[in-house]
C-alpha positions as CSV (number, residue, x, y, z in Angstrom):
1,M,-5.4,-9.5,-95.4
2,T,-5.6,-13.1,-96.7
3,D,-7.6,-15.9,-95.2
4,I,-4.5,-17.6,-94.0
5,E,-3.3,-14.4,-92.3
6,L,-6.6,-14.1,-90.5
7,Q,-6.4,-17.8,-89.4
8,L,-2.8,-17.4,-88.3
9,D,-3.8,-14.5,-86.0
10,G,-6.0,-16.8,-83.9
11,K,-3.9,-20.0,-84.0
12,I,-0.2,-18.9,-84.4
13,E,1.0,-20.5,-81.2
14,E,-0.5,-23.9,-82.3
15,V,0.9,-23.5,-85.8
16,K,4.4,-22.7,-84.4
17,G,4.4,-25.7,-82.2
18,K,3.4,-28.0,-85.0
19,L,6.1,-26.6,-87.3
20,K,8.7,-27.0,-84.6
21,Q,7.7,-30.6,-84.2
22,K,7.9,-31.2,-87.9
23,Y,11.0,-29.2,-88.6
24,A,13.4,-29.5,-85.7
25,S,15.8,-27.0,-87.2
26,L,13.4,-24.1,-86.7
27,T,14.2,-21.8,-83.8
28,D,11.9,-19.3,-81.9
29,D,13.5,-16.5,-84.0
30,D,12.5,-18.3,-87.2
31,L,8.9,-18.6,-85.9
32,M,8.6,-15.0,-84.7
33,Y,5.3,-13.7,-86.0
34,Q,3.8,-10.3,-85.8
35,K,0.4,-9.2,-87.3
36,G,1.1,-7.3,-90.5
37,M,4.5,-9.0,-91.0
38,E,3.3,-12.2,-92.7
39,D,5.7,-11.7,-95.7
40,E,8.7,-11.7,-93.4
41,F,7.4,-14.7,-91.5
42,F,7.0,-16.8,-94.6
43,G,10.2,-15.5,-96.0
44,R,12.1,-16.8,-93.0
45,L,10.4,-20.2,-93.2
46,E,11.1,-20.3,-96.9
47,R,14.8,-19.8,-96.4
48,K,15.2,-22.2,-93.4
49,I,12.9,-25.1,-94.7
50,G,13.6,-24.7,-98.5
51,K,9.9,-24.7,-99.6
52,S,8.1,-22.1,-101.6
53,K,5.8,-19.6,-100.0
54,S,2.8,-21.3,-101.8
55,D,3.9,-24.7,-100.5
56,L,4.3,-23.3,-96.9
57,R,0.9,-21.5,-97.1
58,A,-0.7,-24.8,-98.1
59,E,1.1,-26.7,-95.3
60,I,0.1,-24.1,-92.7
61,T,-3.4,-24.1,-93.9
62,N,-3.5,-27.9,-93.4
63,L,-2.1,-27.6,-89.9
64,I,-4.7,-25.0,-89.0
65,N,-7.5,-27.2,-90.2
66,L,-6.4,-30.4,-88.4
């Protein structure tokens, strides 16, 4: 498990809210997160937002650390 995955487990609701504010097109289904299913989570965001997984990981890390 990566550092971002460990951080997501504790702050997922906060991250989901911030992502919804920034990207109004995201739905609850897009933001569905389950422990151990991080690749699917990032894949849905990648398709919906159009950013690479590495860019999304960096953005989410920044959101977590705000």
